[in-house]
C-alpha positions as CSV (number, residue, x, y, z in Angstrom):
1,X,21.5,40.5,16.1
2,X,23.4,37.5,17.5
3,X,23.6,34.5,15.2
4,X,23.4,31.0,16.7
5,X,24.9,27.8,15.3
6,X,22.5,25.5,13.5
7,X,21.1,24.3,10.2
8,X,18.0,23.2,8.5
9,X,17.5,19.9,6.7
10,X,14.9,19.7,3.9
11,X,14.0,16.4,2.5
12,X,11.5,15.2,-0.2
13,X,10.7,11.6,-0.9
14,X,8.4,9.9,-3.4
15,X,6.4,6.8,-2.3
16,X,3.8,4.8,-4.2
17,X,0.5,6.2,-2.9
18,X,-0.7,2.7,-1.9
19,X,2.3,2.5,0.5
20,X,1.9,5.9,2.2
21,X,-0.2,4.7,5.1
22,X,2.3,2.0,5.9
23,X,5.2,4.5,5.5
24,X,3.6,6.8,8.1
25,X,3.3,3.9,10.5
26,X,7.0,3.0,10.1
27,X,8.1,6.7,10.3
28,X,6.2,7.6,13.5
29,X,8.8,6.0,15.9
30,X,11.6,7.7,14.0
31,X,9.8,11.0,14.1
32,X,9.2,10.7,17.9
33,X,12.9,9.8,18.5
34,X,14.2,12.8,16.5
35,X,11.9,15.4,18.0
36,X,13.0,14.2,21.5
37,X,16.5,15.3,20.7
38,X,17.1,18.6,22.6
39,X,19.0,20.0,19.6
40,X,16.0,19.5,17.3
41,X,14.2,22.9,17.3
42,X,11.4,21.8,15.0
43,X,10.4,19.1,12.6
44,X,7.6,19.8,10.1
45,X,6.2,17.1,7.9
46,X,4.1,17.8,4.7
47,X,2.2,15.6,2.3
48,X,1.3,16.9,-1.2
49,X,-2.5,17.3,-1.8
50,X,-1.9,16.8,-5.6
51,X,0.4,13.8,-5.2
52,X,-0.2,11.9,-1.9
53,X,3.0,9.9,-2.4
54,X,5.2,13.1,-2.3
55,X,6.2,13.7,1.3
56,X,8.5,16.4,2.5
57,X,9.9,17.5,5.8
58,X,12.0,20.2,7.3
59,X,14.2,19.8,10.4
60,X,15.8,22.7,12.2
61,X,18.8,21.8,14.4
62,X,20.5,24.1,17.0
63,X,24.0,22.6,16.6
64,X,27.0,23.1,14.5
65,X,27.0,20.8,11.6
66,X,29.9,18.6,12.8
67,X,28.1,18.0,16.1
68,X,25.1,16.7,14.1
69,X,27.2,13.6,13.2
70,X,27.3,12.8,16.9
71,X,23.6,13.2,17.3
72,X,22.8,11.1,14.2
73,X,25.2,8.4,15.2
74,X,23.2,7.9,18.3
75,X,20.2,7.3,16.0
76,X,21.8,4.2,14.7
77,X,19.5,2.2,16.9
78,X,16.6,3.2,14.5
79,X,17.9,0.6,12.0
80,X,15.3,-1.8,13.5
81,X,12.5,0.4,12.2
């Protein structure tokens, strides 16, 4: 089996449940930008049924980790969101 360079990023955040809808509105353009990157193999987003303010996501990237810095640097324009 051939291995390919890449890594997965797993994130969990905690938001006041009253702010979740607004967070999703603000997060949508970021999500769209990230999944448009050719090195992004998948991006899965989850919300806890028991605690709606707990949001997690998993990103799978097909790059060596040092190259990821170059990709994320280009995301600096997302500061406006």
